[in-house]
Structures are given as structure tokens and as C-alpha cells.
C-alpha atoms as a printed R data frame, in Angstrom:
    type eleno elety resid chain resno       x       y       z
1   ATOM     1    CA   MET     A     1  32.637   8.906 -29.750
2   ATOM     2    CA   THR     A     2  30.590  10.751 -32.390
3   ATOM     3    CA   PRO     A     3  27.630  12.556 -30.778
4   ATOM     4    CA   ARG     A     4  24.249  11.159 -31.757
5   ATOM     5    CA   PRO     A     5  22.200  13.691 -33.767
6   ATOM     6    CA   ASP     A     6  18.949  14.981 -32.328
7   ATOM     7    CA   PRO     A     7  16.069  12.509 -32.722
8   ATOM     8    CA   THR     A     8  13.718  13.082 -35.617
9   ATOM     9    CA   SER     A     9  10.667  11.620 -33.877
10  ATOM    10    CA   LEU     A    10   9.387  10.597 -30.473
11  ATOM    11    CA   ALA     A    11   9.258   6.958 -31.601
12  ATOM    12    CA   GLU     A    12  12.933   7.011 -32.573
13  ATOM    13    CA   TYR     A    13  13.830   8.612 -29.274
14  ATOM    14    CA   ARG     A    14  11.835   6.087 -27.222
15  ATOM    15    CA   SER     A    15  13.495   3.155 -29.023
16  ATOM    16    CA   VAL     A    16  16.890   4.274 -27.697
17  ATOM    17    CA   ALA     A    17  15.973   6.030 -24.433
18  ATOM    18    CA   GLN     A    18  13.468   3.419 -23.230
19  ATOM    19    CA   PRO     A    19  14.634   0.041 -24.589
20  ATOM    20    CA   PRO     A    20  12.678  -3.060 -23.466
21  ATOM    21    CA   GLU     A    21  15.582  -4.385 -21.398
22  ATOM    22    CA   VAL     A    22  15.524  -1.223 -19.277
23  ATOM    23    CA   ARG     A    23  11.794  -1.245 -18.658
24  ATOM    24    CA   ALA     A    24  11.911  -4.943 -17.807
25  ATOM    25    CA   ARG     A    25  14.479  -4.584 -15.035
26  ATOM    26    CA   ARG     A    26  13.229  -5.651 -11.602
27  ATOM    27    CA   SER     A    27  14.204  -2.405  -9.863
28  ATOM    28    CA   ALA     A    28  14.620  -0.042 -12.788
29  ATOM    29    CA   GLU     A    29  12.610   2.747 -11.218
30  ATOM    30    CA   HIS     A    30  10.027   3.536  -8.589
31  ATOM    31    CA   TRP     A    31   6.540   2.001  -9.039
32  ATOM    32    CA   THR     A    32   5.243   5.372 -10.236
33  ATOM    33    CA   ALA     A    33   7.530   5.035 -13.259
34  ATOM    34    CA   ASP     A    34   5.870   1.800 -14.342
35  ATOM    35    CA   LEU     A    35   2.438   3.226 -13.593
36  ATOM    36    CA   TYR     A    36   2.641   6.511 -15.478
37  ATOM    37    CA   LEU     A    37   5.931   8.431 -15.297
38  ATOM    38    CA   ARG     A    38   7.644   6.419 -18.045
39  ATOM    39    CA   ASP     A    39   4.790   7.428 -20.337
40  ATOM    40    CA   LEU     A    40   5.387  11.101 -19.515
41  ATOM    41    CA   SER     A    41   9.167  11.278 -19.157
42  ATOM    42    CA   PRO     A    42  10.073  11.348 -22.895
43  ATOM    43    CA   PHE     A    43   8.061  14.551 -23.231
44  ATOM    44    CA   VAL     A    44  10.428  16.017 -20.627
45  ATOM    45    CA   SER     A    45  13.740  14.394 -21.565
46  ATOM    46    CA   LEU     A    46  13.430  14.870 -25.341
47  ATOM    47    CA   PRO     A    47  13.311  18.693 -25.106
48  ATOM    48    CA   LEU     A    48  16.215  18.550 -22.651
49  ATOM    49    CA   VAL     A    49  18.228  16.585 -25.223
50  ATOM    50    CA   ARG     A    50  17.424  19.135 -27.902
51  ATOM    51    CA   TRP     A    51  18.395  21.975 -25.543
52  ATOM    52    CA   GLY     A    52  21.789  20.353 -25.054
53  ATOM    53    CA   LEU     A    53  21.506  19.453 -21.362
54  ATOM    54    CA   SER     A    54  23.722  16.635 -20.135
55  ATOM    55    CA   ALA     A    55  22.402  13.694 -18.154
56  ATOM    56    CA   ASN     A    56  24.279  14.946 -15.081
57  ATOM    57    CA   ALA     A    57  22.615  18.353 -15.424
58  ATOM    58    CA   VAL     A    58  19.213  16.647 -15.436
59  ATOM    59    CA   THR     A    59  20.248  14.665 -12.359
60  ATOM    60    CA   GLY     A    60  21.141  17.975 -10.732
61  ATOM    61    CA   LEU     A    61  17.573  19.154 -11.377
62  ATOM    62    CA   MET     A    62  16.341  15.899  -9.863
63  ATOM    63    CA   ILE     A    63  18.383  16.507  -6.721
64  ATOM    64    CA   PHE     A    64  17.095  20.069  -6.401
65  ATOM    65    CA   SER     A    65  13.485  18.892  -6.833
66  ATOM    66    CA   GLY     A    66  13.933  16.440  -3.966
67  ATOM    67    CA   TRP     A    67  15.325  19.139  -1.730
68  ATOM    68    CA   LEU     A    68  12.367  21.373  -2.600
69  ATOM    69    CA   ALA     A    69  10.019  18.524  -1.627
70  ATOM    70    CA   ALA     A    70  11.608  18.386   1.819
71  ATOM    71    CA   GLY     A    71  11.756  22.160   2.176
72  ATOM    72    CA   SER     A    72   8.092  22.511   1.260
73  ATOM    73    CA   LEU     A    73   7.133  20.516   4.344
74  ATOM    74    CA   LEU     A    74   8.433  23.389   6.462
75  ATOM    75    CA   LEU     A    75   5.635  25.594   5.106
76  ATOM    76    CA   PRO     A    76   2.600  25.565   7.412
77  ATOM    77    CA   GLY     A    77  -0.825  24.313   6.437
78  ATOM    78    CA   ILE     A    78  -2.004  22.234   3.526
79  ATOM    79    CA   TRP     A    79  -0.118  24.106   0.802
80  ATOM    80    CA   GLY     A    80   3.244  23.000   2.109
81  ATOM    81    CA   VAL     A    81   2.386  19.334   1.674
82  ATOM    82    CA   VAL     A    82   0.751  19.981  -1.699
83  ATOM    83    CA   LEU     A    83   4.050  21.436  -2.908
84  ATOM    84    CA   ALA     A    84   5.951  18.547  -1.320
85  ATOM    85    CA   VAL     A    85   3.850  16.001  -3.227
86  ATOM    86    CA   PHE     A    86   4.369  17.950  -6.476
87  ATOM    87    CA   PHE     A    87   8.138  18.153  -6.086
88  ATOM    88    CA   GLY     A    88   8.301  14.507  -4.999
89  ATOM    89    CA   GLN     A    89   6.587  13.487  -8.233
90  ATOM    90    CA   LEU     A    90   8.787  15.868 -10.234
91  ATOM    91    CA   GLN     A    91  11.893  14.298  -8.723
92  ATOM    92    CA   MET     A    92  10.806  10.867  -9.920
93  ATOM    93    CA   LEU     A    93   9.958  12.238 -13.365
94  ATOM    94    CA   LEU     A    94  13.437  13.736 -13.659
95  ATOM    95    CA   ASP     A    95  14.914  10.501 -12.281
96  ATOM    96    CA   CYS     A    96  13.440   8.750 -15.314
97  ATOM    97    CA   ALA     A    97  14.529  11.557 -17.629
98  ATOM    98    CA   ASP     A    98  18.220  11.641 -16.702
99  ATOM    99    CA   GLY     A    99  18.681   7.986 -17.658
100 ATOM   100    CA   GLU     A   100  16.907   8.564 -20.953
101 ATOM   101    CA   VAL     A   101  19.189  11.484 -21.776
102 ATOM   102    CA   ALA     A   102  22.229   9.359 -20.892
103 ATOM   103    CA   ARG     A   103  21.087   6.469 -23.094
104 ATOM   104    CA   TRP     A   104  20.374   8.733 -26.060
105 ATOM   105    CA   ARG     A   105  23.799  10.327 -25.761
106 ATOM   106    CA   GLY     A   106  25.405   6.910 -25.183
107 ATOM   107    CA   ILE     A   107  27.139   8.141 -22.054
108 ATOM   108    CA   SER     A   108  27.357   6.331 -18.719
109 ATOM   109    CA   SER     A   109  29.716   7.368 -15.949
110 ATOM   110    CA   PRO     A   110  30.358   6.758 -12.251
111 ATOM   111    CA   ALA     A   111  29.654  10.462 -11.719
112 ATOM   112    CA   GLY     A   112  26.088   9.990 -12.930
113 ATOM   113    CA   VAL     A   113  25.512   7.031 -10.614
114 ATOM   114    CA   PHE     A   114  27.061   8.974  -7.735
115 ATOM   115    CA   LEU     A   115  24.851  12.014  -8.320
116 ATOM   116    CA   ASP     A   116  21.770   9.805  -8.484
117 ATOM   117    CA   LYS     A   117  22.670   8.302  -5.110
118 ATOM   118    CA   VAL     A   118  23.234  11.790  -3.672
119 ATOM   119    CA   GLY     A   119  19.766  12.814  -4.835
120 ATOM   120    CA   HIS     A   120  17.937   9.906  -3.242
121 ATOM   121    CA   TYR     A   121  19.978   9.669  -0.060
122 ATOM   122    CA   THR     A   122  19.712  13.376   0.729
123 ATOM   123    CA   THR     A   123  16.036  13.715  -0.167
124 ATOM   124    CA   GLU     A   124  14.934  10.657   1.768
125 ATOM   125    CA   SER     A   125  16.781  11.854   4.861
126 ATOM   126    CA   LEU     A   126  15.729  15.503   4.610
127 ATOM   127    CA   ILE     A   127  12.018  14.650   4.357
128 ATOM   128    CA   PRO     A   128  11.808  12.887   7.764
129 ATOM   129    CA   LEU     A   129  13.839  15.707   9.307
130 ATOM   130    CA   ALA     A   130  11.305  18.162   7.882
131 ATOM   131    CA   LEU     A   131   8.459  16.000   9.199
132 ATOM   132    CA   GLY     A   132  10.001  16.254  12.655
133 ATOM   133    CA   VAL     A   133  10.096  20.045  12.382
134 ATOM   134    CA   ARG     A   134   6.516  20.057  11.097
135 ATOM   135    CA   ALA     A   135   5.360  17.894  14.024
136 ATOM   136    CA   ALA     A   136   7.106  20.320  16.380
137 ATOM   137    CA   GLY     A   137   4.936  23.141  15.029
138 ATOM   138    CA   GLY     A   138   7.375  24.663  12.528
139 ATOM   139    CA   PRO     A   139  10.911  26.063  12.569
140 ATOM   140    CA   ALA     A   140  10.024  28.697  15.186
141 ATOM   141    CA   SER     A   141   8.882  26.028  17.673
142 ATOM   142    CA   VAL     A   142  11.723  23.534  17.276
143 ATOM   143    CA   MET     A   143  13.531  24.372  20.523
144 ATOM   144    CA   ASP     A   144  10.325  23.873  22.515
145 ATOM   145    CA   HIS     A   145   9.576  20.447  20.987
146 ATOM   146    CA   LEU     A   146  12.918  18.699  20.541
147 ATOM   147    CA   GLY     A   147  11.297  15.302  21.019
148 ATOM   148    CA   TRP     A   148   9.592  15.501  17.639
149 ATOM   149    CA   THR     A   149  12.701  16.669  15.810
150 ATOM   150    CA   THR     A   150  14.679  13.880  17.491
151 ATOM   151    CA   LEU     A   151  12.091  11.373  16.279
152 ATOM   152    CA   GLY     A   152  12.385  12.788  12.758
153 ATOM   153    CA   ALA     A   153  16.178  12.486  12.944
154 ATOM   154    CA   LEU     A   154  15.911   8.868  14.127
155 ATOM   155    CA   LEU     A   155  13.611   8.081  11.211
156 ATOM   156    CA   ALA     A   156  16.106   9.695   8.830
157 ATOM   157    CA   VAL     A   157  18.943   7.531  10.190
158 ATOM   158    CA   LEU     A   158  16.900   4.338   9.839
159 ATOM   159    CA   ILE     A   159  15.944   5.207   6.264
160 ATOM   160    CA   LEU     A   160  19.570   5.923   5.361
161 ATOM   161    CA   LEU     A   161  20.682   2.642   6.920
162 ATOM   162    CA   ASN     A   162  18.029   0.697   5.033
163 ATOM   163    CA   LYS     A   163  19.113   2.276   1.751
164 ATOM   164    CA   ALA     A   164  22.787   1.753   2.512
165 ATOM   165    CA   LEU     A   165  22.297  -1.997   2.983
166 ATOM   166    CA   ASN     A   166  21.746  -2.419  -0.769
167 ATOM   167    CA   ASP     A   167  24.897  -0.483  -1.585
168 ATOM   168    CA   MET     A   168  26.811  -2.451   1.054
169 ATOM   169    CA   VAL     A   169  25.978  -5.608  -0.894
170 ATOM   170    CA   HIS     A   170  27.548  -4.209  -4.071
171 ATOM   171    CA   VAL     A   171  30.614  -2.998  -2.156
172 ATOM   172    CA   ALA     A   172  31.040  -6.371  -0.431
173 ATOM   173    CA   ARG     A   173  30.778  -8.265  -3.721
174 ATOM   174    CA   SER     A   174  33.270  -5.910  -5.366
175 ATOM   175    CA   PHE     A   175  35.783  -6.286  -2.524
176 ATOM   176    CA   ALA     A   176  35.380 -10.076  -2.698
177 ATOM   177    CA   GLY     A   177  36.037 -10.085  -6.445
178 ATOM   178    CA   MET     A   178  32.516 -11.300  -7.268
179 ATOM   179    CA   PRO     A   179  30.627 -10.249 -10.423
180 ATOM   180    CA   ARG     A   180  27.992  -7.559 -10.464
181 ATOM   181    CA   LEU     A   181  24.713  -8.731  -9.001
182 ATOM   182    CA   ALA     A   182  22.067  -9.589 -11.593
183 ATOM   183    CA   ASP     A   183  18.965  -7.382 -11.398
184 ATOM   184    CA   THR     A   184  16.515 -10.285 -11.035
185 ATOM   185    CA   SER     A   185  14.061 -11.482  -8.413
186 ATOM   186    CA   GLU     A   186  15.965 -14.746  -8.039
187 ATOM   187    CA   ALA     A   187  19.124 -12.921  -6.994
188 ATOM   188    CA   VAL     A   188  17.467 -11.229  -4.016
189 ATOM   189    CA   THR     A   189  15.113 -14.001  -2.875
190 ATOM   190    CA   PRO     A   190  16.149 -15.544   0.465
191 ATOM   191    CA   GLN     A   191  16.794 -19.260   0.625
192 ATOM   192    CA   PRO     A   192  13.799 -21.382   1.695
193 ATOM   193    CA   GLY     A   193  12.956 -20.831   5.335
194 ATOM   194    CA   LEU     A   194  11.468 -18.267   7.691
195 ATOM   195    CA   ALA     A   195  13.059 -15.278   5.926
196 ATOM   196    CA   ALA     A   196  11.606 -16.319   2.566
197 ATOM   197    CA   HIS     A   197   8.178 -16.825   4.149
198 ATOM   198    CA   LEU     A   198   8.255 -13.394   5.797
199 ATOM   199    CA   ARG     A   199   9.344 -11.797   2.527
200 ATOM   200    CA   ARG     A   200   6.306 -13.289   0.791
201 ATOM   201    CA   LEU     A   201   4.061 -11.941   3.555
202 ATOM   202    CA   ALA     A   202   5.606  -8.479   3.134
203 ATOM   203    CA   ARG     A   203   4.207  -8.347  -0.384
204 ATOM   204    CA   PHE     A   204   0.718  -8.129   1.093
205 ATOM   205    CA   VAL     A   205   1.680  -5.447   3.657
206 ATOM   206    CA   PRO     A   206   4.610  -3.636   1.978
207 ATOM   207    CA   PHE     A   207   5.375  -1.235   4.820
208 ATOM   208    CA   HIS     A   208   9.065  -1.457   3.899
209 ATOM   209    CA   ARG     A   209   8.257   0.600   0.807
210 ATOM   210    CA   LEU     A   210   6.971   3.596   2.781
211 ATOM   211    CA   TYR     A   211  10.311   5.363   2.986
212 ATOM   212    CA   HIS     A   212  10.786   6.644  -0.531
213 ATOM   213    CA   SER     A   213  10.298  10.370  -1.153
214 ATOM   214    CA   VAL     A   214   7.054   9.737  -3.067
215 ATOM   215    CA   GLU     A   215   5.466   7.706  -0.279
216 ATOM   216    CA   LEU     A   216   6.762  10.012   2.452
217 ATOM   217    CA   THR     A   217   5.299  13.111   0.808
218 ATOM   218    CA   LEU     A   218   1.976  11.355   0.208
219 ATOM   219    CA   ILE     A   219   1.895  10.242   3.850
220 ATOM   220    CA   ALA     A   220   2.691  13.804   4.922
221 ATOM   221    CA   ALA     A   221  -0.216  15.031   2.786
222 ATOM   222    CA   ALA     A   222  -2.595  12.517   4.351
223 ATOM   223    CA   ALA     A   223  -1.438  13.598   7.823
224 ATOM   224    CA   ALA     A   224  -1.985  17.258   6.953
225 ATOM   225    CA   ILE     A   225  -5.520  16.481   5.803
226 ATOM   226    CA   VAL     A   226  -6.187  14.777   9.136
227 ATOM   227    CA   ASP     A   227  -4.769  17.834  10.927
228 ATOM   228    CA   LEU     A   228  -7.072  20.054   8.900
229 ATOM   229    CA   PHE     A   229 -10.359  18.199   9.224
230 ATOM   230    CA   VAL     A   230 -10.141  16.173  12.458
231 ATOM   231    CA   PRO     A   231  -9.914  18.479  15.498
232 ATOM   232    CA   GLY     A   232  -7.826  17.249  18.402
233 ATOM   233    CA   ILE     A   233  -5.762  14.802  16.335
234 ATOM   234    CA   ARG     A   234  -2.214  15.612  15.203
235 ATOM   235    CA   GLY     A   235  -1.757  13.523  12.076
236 ATOM   236    CA   THR     A   236   1.907  14.388  11.551
237 ATOM   237    CA   GLU     A   237   2.783  13.314  15.088
238 ATOM   238    CA   ILE     A   238   0.921  10.012  14.669
239 ATOM   239    CA   VAL     A   239   2.746   9.395  11.387
240 ATOM   240    CA   LEU     A   240   6.160   9.901  12.983
241 ATOM   241    CA   VAL     A   241   5.367   7.643  15.931
242 ATOM   242    CA   ALA     A   242   4.184   4.903  13.557
243 ATOM   243    CA   LEU     A   243   6.949   5.177  10.962
244 ATOM   244    CA   VAL     A   244   9.931   4.877  13.317
245 ATOM   245    CA   PRO     A   245   9.270   1.322  14.624
246 ATOM   246    CA   LEU     A   246   8.199   0.187  11.163
247 ATOM   247    CA   ALA     A   247  11.448   1.559   9.750
248 ATOM   248    CA   ALA     A   248  13.432  -0.318  12.393
249 ATOM   249    CA   LEU     A   249  11.576  -3.519  11.504
250 ATOM   250    CA   ALA     A   250  12.269  -2.898   7.804
251 ATOM   251    CA   VAL     A   251  16.005  -2.538   8.484
252 ATOM   252    CA   VAL     A   252  16.141  -5.785  10.468
253 ATOM   253    CA   GLY     A   253  14.123  -7.648   7.849
254 ATOM   254    CA   HIS     A   254  16.235  -6.256   5.024
255 ATOM   255    CA   PHE     A   255  19.442  -7.325   6.766
256 ATOM   256    CA   ILE     A   256  18.163 -10.871   7.355
257 ATOM   257    CA   ALA     A   257  16.926 -11.138   3.750
258 ATOM   258    CA   ILE     A   258  20.358 -10.146   2.443
259 ATOM   259    CA   MET     A   259  22.200 -12.614   4.667
260 ATOM   260    CA   LYS     A   260  19.813 -15.433   3.704
261 ATOM   261    CA   SER     A   261  20.014 -14.752  -0.039
262 ATOM   262    CA   SER     A   262  22.709 -15.558  -2.591
263 ATOM   263    CA   ARG     A   263  23.761 -11.907  -2.787
264 ATOM   264    CA   VAL     A   264  26.594 -12.225  -0.282
265 ATOM   265    CA   ARG     A   265  27.408 -15.890  -0.753
266 ATOM   266    CA   ALA     A   266  30.522 -17.013  -2.610
267 ATOM   267    CA   GLY     A   267  29.866 -18.377  -6.082
268 ATOM   268    CA   ALA     A   268  26.647 -16.364  -6.590
């Protein structure tokens, strides 16, 4: 395949890197992408194209940014969570950028999809682990407060399981010889009944969306502010205690929604 020459303008680049069919996908990116990151990402990805970086190299930067978000939570005080929020946003910006680089170069590979999964799975498990360490008082106090680190580890497992359910659907369909699942709301909507009703209610209280790196770092920041300004209240500890049962409920609800939808039914 002949390499595409460097774009001559931002408009030309956007037309290829951000086509309407990509921006219209139901789950193309995190909500921050639709809100503002897609407006900013070409200013990041276009220079990366001109510098010759591959899409996988940009994904590598995305992975590293996520790890830095988790690692920042180990720093005491407010500045650790400030850095965590920054790197969490940067990870999402680079998550938009790597796809744009790939589309401009006309390259798509299983390796790119795999690296993207590595980035999100590792980040969204490392952040709750770091929250557990932070609730314990920091790395030096871990052995004296194993309950908090255990709670952080449990939250990490629940988040990983919830994420894995979506990938399990694709694996199950592939093993059954079914076509790739369409990225539409109809494909994931449960059949009429209690599950569909609960899913509609979840739109008003979307606690199941709290477990992405962006939300987790923002929640950590809010907890740190509580720690700073409200004496006698440990915001990070309260956050962990609240997030674990909600994560368990999200996993159960997600599982039921999948089983009640057309995603794992023959002929869908």
C-alpha cells in the first residue's frame, strides 16, 4: 500500500481521521471525546503524523499516560490527584489520537486493538489499587492497613470483570460463527421486561459508568478535596467503601443485560 502523503491542511486531515461514521458510533470513545477531546485531538495527532509516529506508538503513549495517572495517586496530598486527573485526561486525548493516526495512514491491525485493550484494562485496574494504597495512608503504611488495599484490589477485580464481559460477548459470537456485533443501541438493548426497565432507569443514575479512568481520577480528586477541607472525614476511604458494592451491582446488571439482549442469541 502506498503511504498517504502528509496532509496539507487541518480540514483535509479531519476529513480522513474523523469521518462522520466514526463520530456517530454508539461507543466510539469516552463521553469526554464527544464533549471536547475530539475537537482537540487533531492538534495532537496531526503533528504526530508529520513526525512519523505510528498508531501503535501513539497507543504506547496512551498506555504510559494511564499508568502515570495511577502512579500519581500514590503521591500524598492534593497534587497527586491533580496529576492523576491530568494524566487521565491525557490518556483519553491520546486514545482519540491513535485512531486518527491509524485512519490517516490507512492501517488497522489486531496489534493496535490489543494494545488499546492493554491500556484500558491495566489503567482501570491500577487506579483502584492505587486508591487502596492511598486510603491506607500511602505506600509506607500499607502493611498496617491491609484492609484498605484489599478493598482496592476487590474493586480492581470487579472493574476488570465488568470490562471483560463486553469482550466475552465478541469471543462467544466468534466461536459460534456469528457476525461481528453492530455498534448500535438496538444491538445491546435487552428484550422487553425487567432488565430493559432497569437499563432505562440506569440512564438517570449512571453509576455503572464510574469505573473508567477519567471518572475514577475525578472521584479521587473530589475525595482528596474532602480530605483537605473537612476535618475528621476520610474521603478516599468513603469512596472505596461506596464504589465496591456499586461495582458488584454493575457487574450483575451488565451480565443480565447481555443475557437478555440479542448479543448472545443465535441469528442476531
